[in-house]
C-alpha positions in Angstrom: 0.1 -0.1 0.0 1.1 3.5 -0.8 0.2 6.0 2.0 0.5 9.7 2.4 0.9 11.3 5.8 -0.1 14.8 6.1 1.7 16.5 9.0 4.3 14.0 9.0 7.1 16.0 11.0 5.1 16.0 14.1 5.3 13.7 16.9 2.1 11.7 16.0 3.3 12.0 12.2 6.5 10.5 12.9 5.3 7.7 15.0 2.8 7.0 12.0 5.6 7.0 9.4 7.4 4.2 11.6 4.3 2.0 11.9 3.7 2.4 8.3 7.3 1.6 7.3 6.9 -1.6 9.8 3.9 -2.8 7.8 5.9 -2.6 4.3 4.1 0.4 3.1 5.4 2.9 0.7 5.2 6.3 2.6 5.0 9.8 1.3 5.1 12.5 4.0 4.0 16.1 3.8 5.3 18.9 6.1 6.4 22.4 5.9 9.9 23.2 4.6 11.2 24.3 7.9 10.3 21.1 9.3 11.9 18.6 6.9 14.8 18.2 8.9 13.0 16.5 11.5 12.5 13.5 9.2 16.3 12.9 8.7 16.2 9.6 10.5 13.7 8.4 7.7 15.9 9.3 4.8 16.2 6.8 2.1 12.8 5.0 3.4 10.3 7.4 2.4 9.8 10.3 0.0 8.8 13.9 1.2 6.6 16.8 -0.1 7.4 20.1 1.3 4.8 22.8 1.8 1.9 24.0 3.6 -0.5 21.0 4.5 -3.6 23.1 3.6 -1.9 24.1 -0.1 -4.3 22.2 -2.4 -1.5 21.9 -4.9 0.9 20.3 -2.4 -1.8 17.9 -1.2 -2.7 17.1 -4.9 0.8 16.1 -5.6 1.5 14.2 -2.6 -1.7 11.8 -2.4 -1.4 11.0 -6.3 -1.6 7.3 -6.3 -2.0 6.7 -2.6 -4.5 4.1 -1.3 -4.4 5.5 2.2 -4.1 9.2 3.5 -3.4 9.8 7.1 -4.0 13.5 8.2 -3.3 15.4 11.4 -5.8 17.9 11.6 -4.0 20.9 13.3 -6.0 24.0 14.1 -2.9 26.3 13.8 -3.4 30.1 13.5 -6.7 31.8 12.4 -6.6 31.2 8.6 -8.8 28.0 8.5 -5.7 25.7 8.5 -7.4 22.5 9.7 -10.3 22.7 7.3 -8.3 23.7 4.5 -6.3 20.8 5.0 -9.3 18.6 5.4 -10.7 20.1 2.2 -7.5 19.6 0.1 -7.6 15.8 1.2 -11.1 15.2 0.3 -10.7 17.2 -3.0 -7.8 15.5 -4.2 -7.2 12.0 -2.7 -7.6 9.2 -5.1 -11.4 8.2 -5.6 -11.2 4.9 -3.5 -8.5 6.0 -1.0 -9.1 5.4 2.6 -8.9 8.7 4.3 -8.0 8.6 8.2 -7.9 12.1 10.1 -7.0 12.8 13.7 -8.6 15.0 16.3 -9.4 15.3 20.0 -12.2 14.1 21.8 -13.9 17.4 21.8 -15.2 16.7 18.4 -18.7 15.1 18.3 -20.3 13.6 15.2 -23.9 13.3 16.4 -24.1 15.1 19.6 -24.5 12.1 21.8 -21.1 12.3 23.5 -21.0 13.1 27.1 -18.2 15.3 28.4 -17.0 15.9 31.9 -17.1 19.3 33.4 -13.3 19.5 33.4 -13.0 18.6 29.7 -15.5 21.1 28.7 -13.9 23.9 30.8 -10.5 23.0 29.1 -11.9 23.3 25.8 -13.5 26.7 26.6 -10.4 28.1 28.1 -8.1 26.7 25.5 -10.3 27.8 22.7 -10.5 31.3 24.3 -6.7 32.0 24.8 -6.4 30.3 21.3 -8.3 32.9 19.6 -6.9 35.6 21.9 -3.3 34.8 20.9 -4.3 33.8 17.6 -2.2 30.7 17.7 -5.1 27.9 17.7 -8.8 27.9 16.3 -10.6 25.1 17.8 -13.6 26.2 15.8 -11.9 25.4 12.8 -11.1 21.8 13.8 -14.8 21.5 14.3 -15.4 22.7 10.8 -12.7 20.5 9.5 -14.6 17.4 10.9 -17.9 18.6 10.0 -16.8 18.7 6.3 -15.5 15.3 6.6 -18.5 14.1 8.2 -20.7 15.2 5.4 -18.5 13.5 2.7 -19.3 10.4 1.0 -15.7 9.2 1.0 -14.4 6.2 3.0 -13.3 8.3 6.2 -12.5 7.7 9.5 -11.9 10.4 12.3 -9.8 9.2 15.2 -10.5 11.0 18.3 -7.7 11.0 20.6 -7.6 11.1 24.5 -4.9 12.9 26.6 -1.5 11.6 25.2 1.6 10.1 27.0 4.9 9.2 25.8 6.2 5.7 26.4 6.6 2.3 25.1 3.6 0.9 23.2 0.9 -0.8 25.3 -1.0 -2.2 22.2 -3.7 -1.1 19.9 -6.1 1.3 21.9 -9.9 0.3 22.5 -12.5 2.6 21.1 -16.0 3.5 21.6 -18.5 5.6 19.3 -19.3 8.2 22.2 -17.1 10.0 24.8 -18.6 9.5 28.2 -18.8 5.6 27.9 -17.0 3.9 30.8 -14.3 2.2 28.9 -13.1 5.8 27.9 -12.9 7.2 31.6 -9.0 7.0 32.0 -8.6 9.4 29.3 -5.1 8.3 28.5 -3.5 6.9 25.3 0.4 6.4 24.5 1.1 8.6 21.5 2.7 5.7 19.6 -0.7 3.6 20.2 -2.7 6.5 18.6 -0.4 6.5 15.6 -0.9 2.6 15.5 -4.6 2.9 15.5 -4.6 5.5 12.8 -2.4 3.2 10.5 -4.4 0.1 11.4 -7.7 2.0 10.3 -6.5 2.2 6.9 -7.3 -1.7 6.5 -10.2 -1.8 8.9 -13.5 -1.6 7.0 -15.7 -1.6 10.2 -14.1 1.9 10.8 -15.5 3.4 7.6 -17.3 6.5 8.4 -16.9 6.1 12.0 -15.4 8.8 14.5 -14.0 6.3 17.2 -12.9 7.8 20.5 -9.9 5.7 21.6 -8.1 5.0 25.0 -5.2 3.0 25.9 -6.0 -0.7 26.2 -4.1 -1.0 29.4 -5.6 1.9 31.3 -7.7 1.1 34.3 -11.0 1.8 32.3 -10.1 -0.4 29.4 -9.0 -3.2 31.6 -12.5 -3.0 33.8 -14.8 -2.3 30.7 -12.9 -3.6 27.6 -15.2 -6.7 27.2 -18.2 -4.7 27.0 -16.7 -2.2 24.7 -15.5 -4.9 22.3 -19.0 -6.6 22.3 -20.6 -3.1 21.5 -18.2 -2.3 18.7 
């Protein structure tokens, strides 16, 4: 499989590169010119297209011939960066490509997610200061996901919990709605988040779903994992 990773130079992107290479995939990475050096350890094992990830021409060149596209939806700045990136992928990926996007738990597809008071406060505060400093626009990530949800593409939106570094614990568990008991621990290893993204490329049960994930060795996963597996 030929796979394009958009947002390849970030921590999540680099983990996805490694997981994809471990599976024997051909990898094309997209990142800004000033970040290409971060991919030096993958030299000779992947190709890189440098440019803004919301640039339609950059994305068009990068996704050509790819059967899968993994996209990190980053809401940087106030210029619709996340929604521009999502739209470029939706517009230019190959017709039958599997499209997998990353975002946080705060995204909801059907309004049935149940959020803790702490998480709702964090999103409100983060959104306020993001707009105030003009560094982050969480509303743009919402817009990006709304465009994906409205698409008839073979998409998956993976909603990540809080992330930790460390050795892999295994593929995360998931639920369709935040608030389900299996997700209560709200922790996932970043490398396992990336592994779930890559695995979703070949998992047809995740097409047009927005799984919210949690680490498989967290207390809530160990306590409720059987019920979650049965429900999914």
